[in-house]
N, C-alpha and C positions, 0 to 999 in steps of 0.2 A: 163245449169245448172240446178237441179232439186231444187225446190221451196220449203221452207220450211226444210232443210236440215243445212243450213247455220244461226250459230248466226247473230243479228243484228250488224252493224259497224254504231258507233256513235260518237260524239267529245268526248273527254275524258283528264281530265288536270293530269296528272304524276306529281307529288309532290317531287322534290330528296329530300330529309331529311336532309343530310348530307351537301349539298351546298345550301340548302335552295333556290331550282332554281325550278319554274314550268316549264311546255310545255304542252302547246295544241297539241292533235293531235288525230287524229281519230284510234281506238281501237274498240274491242268485250269484252273486260274486265269490269265485273261485279260488284260494291262498291254500300253499301249502304250512303256514305259520299259524302257531293258536297260541293263547293266552287263557288262565284261570281267572276268571270274572269274580266279582264281591259276593256270588252265591255259590261259592266254589263248582262248577260246575264249569269247564272247559269250550270252548266255542273258537272257531275261526277269526284269523286276524287278518286284517285288512290295513297296511300303513298310510295315510294321506298326508299328503303336503299343506294342504289349506282344504277348513271347512267352515260352519258358521261359527265356530268358536273361535276364528283366527283371521278369518275373512274382516278385512276394511268395511265393508258394506253393512256388515252386522255388528260389529264391535264399536264402530263410531271413529276408528282411531284412521283418520286420514294421513296420508303422506303430505307432505308437502314437495309443492312442486315449485320451481324457480323459473315463471312465468315474465319475470323483469327480464332476465337473463335472454329468454329465448325470445322477446322481442326486441332486444338490444341486438341482437344476433343477427335476426331475421333485418332490422334496417340498416348494419352497417354491410350486409348483404346485397341488398335489392335497394338503398335508400327511404327515403319516407314520399315518394313520388307518390301520389293517390291517396293523403291523408288530405284531411282539410283541417283546417283552424279556425277556429269562432269562438 
């Protein structure tokens, strides 16, 4: 590996604003914010809007989508042509 071309990897805290959760991990992300972690050390802080703690795929909380309303709106616009009854 060539020296001097790769960014420095260091411990960074990522805070999920939606779930009010924080993760300490290694990253090359740059930030000017810092936070004191539970081990009483100060680490750089990166605020994120969504992470595995709040994403519906990982939490199992799905949003309800009004598919019936979409179908009705489509049928009003374009009619029922092409639909087979049977």
